[in-house]
C-alpha positions, 0 to 999 in steps of 0.5 A: 969195530976194534975201536968200539970194543976198546971203548966198551972195555974202558967203560966197563973197567971204569964202572967196576972200578967206581963200584969197588970204591964204594964197598966197605974195606972188609966186605966179608965181615958180617954187620953187627946189629946195635940198638939205640933208643931215642929220648923222644919222638924222632926230630932234628936232634936225631938227624945225624943218626938217620943220615949215618944209617941211610948214607951207609956210614954205619954199614961202612963201619960194619954196623947195622943200627936200629933206631928205636923209639920209647921202649917199655920196661924202663927209662933209656938210661936203665935200658942202656945200663942193663944192655937192652939197648947199646946206646941211647939219647939222654941229657946231662941232668939225666945222666947225672941223676942216674950216676948218683943212683948207681946206674953205670952209664956214660955220655960219649958225645954231646949232640948239641954244644949248648943248652938251646931251651927256654921259657916260651909264651905267646907275645900277648902275655908280655913275658920277656924276663924271669921277673914276668913269671910272677903271677903267671901259670907255668905248664909243668911236666912234673920234674923236680928240676923245673921248680929249681930252675924257675926258683933259680931264675927268679933269685937271679932276677932279685925276686926269689921271695915271690916264687910262690906267686908262680902257679905250677899247672901240670900239663904232662905231655900236652902240646904247648900250642894247645895248652896256651891257646886254651889259656890253661897256662901262660908259659912253658919250657921248650926247645927253641930248635923244635917248638920255637921253630914250629911257632914260626911255621904256624905264624904264632909270635912267641917270647922266649926267655932263653936259659943261656941268655939269662946266664944264671943256671949253668950251661949243660949238654942236652941231648947227649949220646950214652952207653954203658960202662960195661960196653966201653970196657968190653967192646971199645972198638964197637963204641968207636966205630959207632961214633965214627959213623955217627959223627960223620952223620952229624957233620953232614947235617952241619955242612948240608942241612937242606939235604939232611932234612930231606933224609930225615923226612924220608926216614920219618915221613910223618914229620912236618916238612917245613918244620924239619927244614927250618929246624935243620937250618937252625941246628946246623949252627948249634950241633958243634957251635965253637967246639973243635969237633962235633960231640966234644964235652968239657969237664967244667960243664959237667962239674958246674952243672952237677954242683948246681944240682947238688946245691939245689938238693936235686941229687943226693950227693956230688958225682965224680964228673970226670967219670960221667963222660968221655971224649975218647971215642970221638974221631 
């Protein structure tokens, strides 16, 4: 009987000890609520956020993070700058444009190390290089950067004088697959890690002219995490804690893409499961790529792309690229 009681006591003490190790170091500290706004509907670009939320990484840092979709009353950049959001998902060209306009935001982490976008078309269109854009219909979203990029790609291919033979068709937010199936357009600018993977899931062969394969337009970070200069100045510890947890979420997604995909699907069950799982496997190798740590950004990337934008009159003046981003809060 005494031996049995000793065994029970050992079990209880062990269980209590294990429970204690999972409690945050300062459990008496109330959680601080912070809000992050997404750039689009939830997808695998955002997996690290959901992992950090559902695995308790934010709670471990004393944070309660609300992940929000599109908000009314302004762009993500404007909402972050005015404090209606603490953090947001943006992209390098958006941050650059915002800073030219005096919007005080700063990029604090690159979610993906390189530009994974490209111009996609169904295989039967025969579009395998920028030269093949000539005489085709491009599905435009209405951004001035689209014209500059396509013109730049044609110039690099030696056919810049034929730019006017590319027909721009405004498709707004129309689905790539619907627009191309109806023959409204021939090619569209997409992200390989989402629409490209979706085509594989649907069994639709695509040709994708990847931006970085052409090596004509400078590489840039898309997407990035932003915050306001005000928050950086007044509460740097909050920014640091947020990035410590977020970095852990993305490292989890890099190291365990299958498990990360299931976490995202649990958080956003309306997503296509097969698309999420395949996309997560692809992005696991893209989040950090060759960078020494997830989220790190380079001055030369910000410098080169801003200079390209200025040369194309996409921005009214050159920014100070060293003030547009920071690596200071990355763990």
